[in-house]
ZALOVEX-56150 format. One record per residue: x, y negated, z negated of N, C-alpha, C, O, CB in turn; residue in three letters. Coordinates in steps of 0.05 Angstrom, whole numbers, padded with zeros to 5 digits, always signed. Glycine has a CB too. Layout:
<atoms>
XYZXYZXYZXYZXYZala...
</atoms>
This chain:
<atoms>
+00319+00311-00669+00325+00336-00682+00351+00347-00671+00356+00346-00647+00302+00356-00677unk+00367+00357-00688+00393+00368-00682+00392+00398-00682+00397+00410-00703+00415+00357-00702unk+00385+00411-00660+00379+00439-00659+00395+00453-00637+00392+00447-00613+00349+00444-00655unk+00413+00472-00645+00428+00486-00624+00410+00504-00608+00391+00515-00618+00451+00502-00637unk+00417+00507-00582+00401+00524-00565+00416+00549-00556+00404+00566-00542+00392+00508-00541unk+00441+00551-00563+00457+00575-00556+00475+00582-00580+00481+00566-00597+00475+00569-00531unk+00482+00608-00580+00500+00618-00601+00517+00640-00589+00508+00655-00571+00483+00629-00626unk+00542+00642-00598+00558+00664-00590+00574+00675-00615+00577+00661-00635+00578+00656-00568unk+00583+00699-00612+00597+00713-00634+00626+00718-00627+00632+00725-00604+00582+00739-00642unk+00643+00714-00646+00672+00717-00641+00686+00727-00666+00674+00726-00688+00685+00691-00632unk+00710+00737-00663+00725+00747-00686+00755+00744-00680+00763+00741-00657+00718+00777-00692unk+00771+00745-00702+00800+00743-00698+00815+00752-00723+00804+00756-00744+00807+00714-00692unk+00841+00756-00718+00859+00764-00740+00886+00749-00736+00894+00744-00713+00864+00795-00740unk+00898+00741-00758+00923+00727-00757+00942+00736-00779+00933+00743-00801+00919+00696-00759unk+00968+00735-00774+00988+00743-00794+01010+00722-00795+01020+00713-00774+01001+00771-00787unk+01017+00714-00820+01038+00694-00823+01046+00693-00853+01031+00702-00870+01030+00666-00814unk+01070+00684-00859+01079+00683-00887+01063+00662-00903+01061+00665-00927+01109+00676-00888unk+01052+00642-00889+01035+00622-00903+01006+00629-00898+00998+00633-00875+01042+00593-00893unk+00989+00629-00919+00961+00636-00916+00946+00618-00897+00931+00628-00880+00948+00636-00943unk+00951+00592-00899+00937+00573-00881+00944+00578-00852+00927+00577-00834+00944+00544-00888unk+00969+00584-00847+00978+00589-00819+00965+00616-00809+00958+00618-00786+01008+00591-00817unk+00963+00636-00827+00950+00661-00818+00920+00655-00811+00910+00667-00792+00952+00682-00840unk+00907+00637-00825+00880+00630-00819+00879+00616-00792+00861+00622-00775+00868+00611-00841unk+00898+00597-00787+00899+00584-00761+00903+00604-00738+00890+00601-00717+00922+00563-00761unk+00920+00624-00742+00924+00644-00722+00899+00661-00717+00894+00670-00695+00948+00662-00729unk+00884+00667-00738+00859+00681-00735+00839+00665-00720+00825+00675-00702+00847+00689-00763unk+00838+00638-00725+00820+00621-00710+00828+00620-00681+00811+00621-00663+00821+00592-00721unk+00854+00620-00676+00864+00620-00648+00857+00646-00634+00849+00646-00611+00895+00616-00648unk+00860+00669-00648+00852+00694-00637+00822+00695-00630+00814+00708-00611+00859+00717-00657unk+00806+00682-00646+00777+00680-00642+00770+00660-00620+00748+00659-00610+00763+00673-00668unk+00789+00642-00613+00785+00622-00593+00772+00596-00602+00765+00580-00586+00768+00634-00572unk+00770+00593-00629+00756+00569-00639+00775+00550-00655+00765+00533-00670+00733+00578-00657unk+00801+00553-00651+00820+00537-00666+00819+00507-00658+00828+00490-00674+00848+00547-00662unk+00810+00501-00635+00810+00474-00625+00787+00457-00635+00785+00433-00628+00810+00474-00595unk+00769+00469-00651+00745+00454-00660+00747+00447-00689+00762+00460-00705+00720+00472-00655unk+00733+00426-00697+00729+00419-00725+00705+00434-00735+00682+00426-00730+00726+00388-00729unk+00710+00456-00748+00689+00474-00756+00674+00465-00781+00686+00457-00801+00700+00502-00760unk+00648+00466-00780+00630+00460-00802+00614+00485-00808+00599+00494-00792+00612+00435-00797unk+00619+00496-00832+00604+00521-00839+00576+00514-00848+00572+00496-00865+00619+00536-00861unk+00557+00528-00837+00529+00524-00844+00518+00551-00855+00531+00571-00854+00512+00515-00820unk+00493+00550-00866+00481+00574-00877+00469+00592-00856+00480+00593-00834+00460+00566-00898unk+00448+00605-00863+00441+00630-00849+00418+00630-00830+00407+00652-00825+00436+00649-00869unk+00410+00608-00819+00386+00608-00801+00394+00608-00772+00409+00591-00763+00368+00584-00808unk+00383+00626-00757+00385+00626-00728+00360+00612-00717+00338+00621-00721+00388+00656-00716unk+00364+00589-00704+00341+00573-00695+00323+00588-00676+00332+00605-00661+00351+00548-00681unk+00297+00582-00677+00278+00595-00658+00287+00589-00629+00295+00567-00623+00249+00584-00663unk+00285+00609-00612+00292+00605-00584+00321+00602-00578+00329+00598-00555+00278+00582-00574unk+00339+00604-00598+00367+00602-00593+00377+00626-00577+00372+00649-00585+00383+00600-00620unk+00390+00621-00554+00398+00643-00536+00426+00652-00543+00444+00636-00546+00396+00633-00507unk+00429+00678-00544+00456+00690-00549+00470+00691-00522+00460+00701-00502+00454+00719-00561unk+00494+00679-00522+00511+00679-00498+00537+00694-00503+00543+00700-00526+00517+00650-00488unk+00551+00700-00482+00576+00715-00485+00597+00697-00498+00596+00673-00498+00586+00725-00458unk+00617+00710-00510+00639+00696-00522+00653+00678-00501+00659+00655-00506+00660+00715-00535unk+00658+00690-00478+00672+00675-00456+00656+00650-00448+00668+00629-00446+00675+00693-00432unk+00630+00652-00445+00614+00629-00438+00614+00609-00461+00616+00585-00456+00585+00638-00432unk+00611+00618-00485+00611+00600-00508+00637+00585-00511+00637+00560-00515+00606+00615-00533unk+00660+00598-00507+00686+00585-00509+00689+00564-00488+00701+00543-00492+00708+00605-00508unk+00678+00569-00464+00680+00549-00442+00665+00524-00449+00672+00502-00439+00670+00561-00416unk+00644+00526-00465+00627+00503-00471+00638+00486-00494+00629+00463-00498+00599+00512-00479unk+00658+00496-00508+00670+00481-00531+00690+00461-00520+00705+00466-00501+00683+00500-00551unk+00691+00437-00533+00710+00416-00526+00729+00412-00549+00721+00412-00572+00695+00390-00519unk+00755+00409-00543+00775+00405-00565+00767+00381-00582+00761+00359-00572+00803+00401-00553unk+00768+00385-00608+00762+00364-00627+00733+00361-00634+00726+00345-00652+00772+00339-00617unk+00716+00376-00621+00687+00373-00626+00679+00384-00654+00691+00403-00664+00671+00387-00604unk+00659+00371-00666+00647+00381-00690+00631+00405-00682+00612+00403-00666+00630+00359-00705unk+00638+00428-00692+00626+00454-00684+00615+00468-00708+00629+00474-00727+00646+00471-00668unk+00589+00474-00707+00576+00488-00729+00577+00518-00726+00575+00529-00704+00546+00479-00732unk+00582+00532-00748+00584+00561-00747+00577+00573-00774+00578+00560-00795+00612+00569-00738unk+00570+00599-00773+00568+00615-00797+00593+00632-00795+00597+00648-00776+00541+00633-00798unk+00611+00630-00815+00636+00644-00814+00641+00660-00840+00635+00651-00862+00659+00624-00809unk+00653+00683-00835+00663+00700-00857+00693+00703-00854+00702+00707-00831+00648+00727-00859unk+00708+00701-00876+00737+00706-00874+00747+00719-00899+00736+00717-00920+00751+00679-00869unk+00769+00733-00895+00781+00748-00917+00811+00748-00913+00820+00752-00890+00770+00777-00920unk+00827+00743-00934+00856+00742-00931+00870+00756-00954+00859+00757-00977+00866+00713-00928unk+00893+00767-00949+00910+00779-00970+00938+00782-00960+00944+00782-00936+00898+00807-00979unk+00957+00783-00980+00984+00790-00973+00993+00815-00988+01017+00820-00991+01003+00766-00980unk+00974+00831-00997+00980+00856-01010+00983+00878-00990+00964+00886-00976+00957+00863-01031unk+01007+00889-00987+01012+00910-00967+00992+00933-00969+00986+00942-00991+01041+00920-00969unk+00984+00943-00946+00965+00965-00943+00937+00959-00951+00920+00977-00953+00976+00989-00959unk+00931+00934-00956+00903+00926-00964+00886+00925-00939+00894+00913-00919+00903+00899-00979unk+00863+00938-00940+00844+00938-00918+00825+00914-00921+00812+00911-00942+00827+00964-00916unk+00823+00897-00901+00807+00872-00902+00785+00874-00880+00789+00886-00859+00824+00847-00897unk+00762+00863-00886+00741+00861-00866+00725+00835-00869+00720+00827-00892+00722+00886-00868unk+00718+00824-00847+00700+00800-00846+00679+00805-00825+00685+00814-00803+00716+00773-00840unk+00654+00800-00832+00632+00807-00814+00610+00786-00815+00605+00774-00836+00621+00834-00820unk+00598+00782-00792+00574+00765-00790+00552+00782-00778+00556+00794-00756+00579+00739-00773unk+00529+00784-00791+00507+00800-00781+00485+00781-00772+00483+00758-00781+00496+00820-00802unk+00468+00791-00755+00446+00775-00744+00421+00792-00741+00422+00815-00731+00454+00762-00717unk+00398+00782-00749+00372+00795-00745+00354+00776-00730+00350+00753-00738+00359+00803-00773unk+00343+00786-00708+00328+00769-00690+00298+00778-00690+00292+00801-00687+00339+00771-00661unk+00280+00759-00695+00252+00765-00695+00241+00770-00667+00251+00759-00647+00236+00743-00709unk+00220+00786-00665+00207+00791-00639+00194+00765-00629+00194+00760-00605+00187+00814-00641unk+00182+00750-00647+00169+00725-00641+00190+00703-00637+00203+00694-00656+00149+00716-00663unk+00194+00695-00612+00215+00675-00605+00211+00647-00617+00229+00631-00617+00218+00673-00575unk+00186+00642-00628+00181+00617-00641+00188+00617-00670+00185+00597-00684+00152+00609-00637unk+00197+00640-00680+00205+00644-00708+00235+00645-00710+00249+00654-00692+00192+00670-00720unk+00245+00635-00733+00274+00635-00737+00284+00662-00746+00269+00678-00757+00282+00614-00757unk+00309+00667-00740+00322+00692-00749+00342+00686-00771+00344+00664-00781+00336+00706-00725unk+00357+00707-00778+00377+00704-00800+00404+00713-00791+00407+00731-00776+00368+00719-00825unk+00424+00699-00802+00452+00706-00798+00464+00709-00826+00459+00693-00844+00468+00684-00781unk+00479+00730-00830+00492+00735-00856+00522+00736-00852+00532+00743-00831+00481+00761-00869unk+00536+00730-00874+00565+00733-00874+00573+00751-00896+00562+00750-00918+00579+00705-00876unk+00592+00769-00891+00601+00788-00911+00631+00792-00907+00640+00796-00884+00585+00816-00908unk+00645+00792-00929+00674+00799-00928+00680+00818-00950+00667+00817-00972+00692+00773-00930unk+00699+00835-00946+00704+00856-00966+00733+00867-00964+00746+00865-00943+00685+00879-00963unk+00742+00877-00986+00767+00892-00987+00759+00922-00988+00741+00929-01002+00785+00884-01011unk+00773+00938-00973+00769+00967-00974+00746+00978-00957+00741+01002-00958+00765+00975-01002unk+00733+00961-00942+00712+00971-00924+00722+00972-00895+00737+00955-00886+00687+00952-00925unk+00714+00993-00881+00721+00995-00853+00705+00974-00837+00686+00962-00847+00716+01023-00842unk+00713+00971-00812+00698+00953-00794+00669+00962-00792+00651+00945-00792+00711+00952-00766unk+00664+00987-00789+00637+00998-00786+00621+00993-00811+00598+00984-00810+00638+01028-00780unk+00632+00999-00835+00618+00995-00860+00611+00965-00864+00588+00959-00871+00635+01005-00883unk+00630+00948-00860+00625+00919-00864+00604+00909-00844+00587+00893-00851+00651+00903-00861unk+00606+00918-00819+00587+00909-00798+00559+00918-00804+00540+00902-00802+00595+00920-00771unk+00556+00943-00812+00529+00953-00818+00517+00938-00843+00493+00932-00843+00529+00983-00824unk+00534+00933-00862+00524+00919-00886+00516+00890-00879+00495+00881-00888+00546+00918-00908unk+00531+00876-00862+00524+00849-00854+00497+00850-00838+00480+00832-00842+00546+00837-00837unk+00494+00869-00821+00468+00872-00806+00445+00876-00826+00424+00864-00823+00470+00895-00786unk+00450+00894-00845+00429+00900-00865+00421+00875-00881+00398+00871-00886+00439+00922-00884unk+00441+00859-00888+00435+00835-00903+00418+00816-00887+00398+00805-00897+00462+00820-00911unk+00425+00812-00862+00409+00794-00844+00381+00805-00840+00361+00790-00842+00423+00791-00817unk+00379+00831-00836+00353+00844-00832+00335+00842-00857+00311+00837-00855+00356+00873-00824unk+00348+00846-00880+00333+00844-00905+00322+00815-00910+00299+00812-00918+00350+00852-00929unk+00338+00795-00903+00329+00767-00907+00306+00761-00887+00286+00749-00895+00352+00748-00902unk+00309+00770-00862+00288+00766-00843+00262+00781-00850+00240+00770-00849+00297+00774-00814unk+00266+00806-00858+00243+00822-00866+00227+00809-00889+00202+00809-00889+00252+00851-00875unk+00241+00798-00908+00227+00786-00931+00211+00762-00923+00189+00758-00934+00247+00778-00952unk+00220+00747-00903+00204+00724-00894+00180+00732-00877+00161+00718-00874+00222+00705-00878unk+00183+00756-00864+00161+00766-00847+00141+00784-00862+00122+00794-00850+00173+00781-00824unk+00146+00789-00887+00128+00805-00903+00132+00835-00899+00114+00851-00904+00101+00798-00897unk+00156+00843-00890+00161+00871-00886+00175+00882-00911+00194+00870-00920+00179+00876-00860unk+00166+00904-00921+00179+00917-00944+00205+00930-00934+00204+00948-00918+00160+00938-00958unk+00227+00920-00943+00253+00929-00933+00272+00935-00956+00279+00917-00972+00266+00907-00915unk+00280+00960-00959+00298+00968-00980+00326+00971-00968+00330+00990-00952+00289+00994-00994unk+00345+00954-00975+00372+00955-00964+00386+00981-00971+00406+00988-00958+00388+00931-00975unk+00377+00996-00991+00390+01021-00999+00382+01045-00981+00394+01066-00983+00384+01027-01028unk+00360+01042-00965+00352+01065-00948+00372+01069-00925+00388+01052-00920+00324+01059-00937unk+00370+01093-00913+00388+01099-00891+00381+01082-00867+00359+01071-00864+00386+01129-00883unk+00401+01078-00849+00398+01062-00825+00375+01072-00808+00359+01056-00798+00423+01061-00809unk+00372+01099-00805+00351+01110-00789+00323+01103-00800+00305+01096-00785+00353+01140-00787unk+00320+01103-00827+00295+01096-00839+00289+01067-00834+00266+01059-00829+00296+01101-00870unk+00309+01050-00836+00305+01021-00831+00297+01015-00802+00280+00999-00797+00330+01005-00839unk+00310+01030-00783+00303+01026-00755+00274+01033-00750+00261+01019-00735+00322+01043-00737unk+00264+01053-00763+00236+01061-00760+00218+01038-00771+00197+01033-00759+00230+01087-00775unk+00226+01026-00793+00210+01004-00804+00209+00981-00784+00188+00969-00780+00222+00994-00831unk+00232+00975-00771+00233+00954-00751+00213+00960-00728+00197+00943-00720+00261+00951-00740unk+00215+00985-00718+00198+00993-00695+00169+00992-00702+00152+00981-00687+00205+01021-00686unk+00162+01002-00726+00134+01003-00734+00123+00974-00738+00100+00969-00730+00131+01019-00760unk+00139+00957-00750+00129+00930-00756+00125+00913-00731+00107+00897-00730+00149+00916-00775unk+00142+00918-00711+00141+00902-00686+00149+00873-00690+00145+00857-00672+00113+00903-00675unk+00160+00866-00714+00167+00839-00720+00197+00833-00717+00204+00809-00714+00158+00832-00748unk+00213+00853-00718+00242+00849-00715+00251+00863-00689+00247+00887-00686+00258+00860-00740unk+00262+00847-00671+00269+00858-00645+00297+00871-00646+00302+00890-00631+00269+00837-00624unk+00315+00862-00663+00341+00874-00663+00360+00862-00683+00355+00840-00694+00353+00874-00636unk+00382+00876-00687+00403+00866-00704+00430+00870-00690+00432+00887-00671+00403+00881-00732unk+00450+00856-00699+00476+00859-00687+00497+00848-00707+00489+00835-00726+00479+00844-00660unk+00522+00854-00702+00543+00843-00719+00568+00839-00702+00572+00851-00681+00549+00861-00743unk+00585+00822-00712+00613+00820-00702+00630+00823-00727+00626+00809-00747+00618+00793-00687unk+00650+00840-00725+00666+00847-00749+00695+00849-00741+00702+00861-00720+00656+00873-00762unk+00712+00839-00758+00741+00842-00754+00753+00854-00779+00747+00845-00801+00755+00814-00748unk+00768+00875-00776+00782+00887-00798+00812+00890-00792+00820+00889-00768+00770+00915-00805unk+00828+00892-00812+00856+00896-00809+00868+00906-00834+00857+00902-00856+00870+00869-00800unk+00891+00919-00832+00906+00928-00855+00931+00910-00857+00945+00906-00838+00915+00958-00853unk+00936+00899-00881+00959+00882-00886+00984+00900-00882+00987+00920-00896+00958+00868-00914unk+01002+00892-00864+01025+00908-00858+01051+00901-00872+01070+00916-00872+01029+00908-00828unk+01052+00877-00884+01076+00868-00898+01068+00850-00921+01044+00850-00929+01096+00853-00878unk+01087+00835-00932+01080+00816-00953+01071+00789-00941+01065+00771-00956+01103+00812-00972unk+01070+00787-00914+01059+00764-00902+01028+00765-00905+01017+00786-00910+01066+00762-00871unk+01015+00741-00903+00986+00740-00905+00974+00750-00879+00984+00745-00857+00977+00712-00911unk+00952+00764-00882+00935+00772-00860+00908+00760-00866+00897+00762-00888+00933+00803-00856unk+00896+00747-00845+00869+00735-00848+00852+00747-00826+00861+00748-00802+00870+00704-00846unk+00828+00757-00833+00809+00766-00813+00785+00747-00815+00778+00737-00837+00800+00796-00819unk+00772+00742-00792+00748+00725-00793+00729+00735-00771+00736+00747-00751+00756+00696-00788unk+00704+00728-00776+00682+00733-00757+00664+00708-00758+00661+00696-00780+00666+00760-00764unk+00653+00701-00735+00637+00676-00735+00615+00678-00714+00618+00690-00693+00655+00652-00729unk+00593+00665-00721+00571+00659-00703+00573+00629-00698+00569+00613-00716+00543+00668-00715unk+00578+00622-00673+00584+00594-00666+00560+00582-00651+00551+00593-00631+00610+00592-00650unk+00550+00560-00661+00527+00546-00648+00537+00527-00626+00557+00514-00629+00511+00531-00670unk+00521+00526-00605+00528+00509-00582+00503+00492-00576+00481+00502-00576+00537+00525-00557unk+00508+00466-00570+00487+00447-00562+00493+00440-00533+00513+00429-00527+00487+00421-00580unk+00475+00448-00515+00479+00440-00487+00453+00436-00472+00453+00430-00448+00496+00461-00473unk
</atoms>
């Protein structure tokens, strides 16, 4: 079985006249440019331990095949607000899997995009746990549902936003990076 046992969250932003190079610079800012990234879908493995970005980056080897859930957004339209976010919802039962969501948007602040990504992950986890979860309710109402259910221990997000400052490309990205060790 090929199952990661650690995960860390990172984010970055890059600016360059070429879109691909701005993406490379965002990867570099996030510290994951040295890896061959493979994007995967939204499951956080049971028992997967969240580690710090610094610890996670130390465990990566240049050229390694590295699995991640990544969100990215790019534009060269001056004054355009960009956001990329990855949200995570963790079940209270450590033998159960959690959810990771990716969200990118134009015109959303870092806070708005981050909360939305968390809500997406929580809604997906809630549906698998049989919790009635309305993504349109206020955050305080949802937190009460989490507490009452006792099935979701927490949510989190990592989000990068930026405003395009020139006609060069700006790329923002956020990622949940899986580690096997």
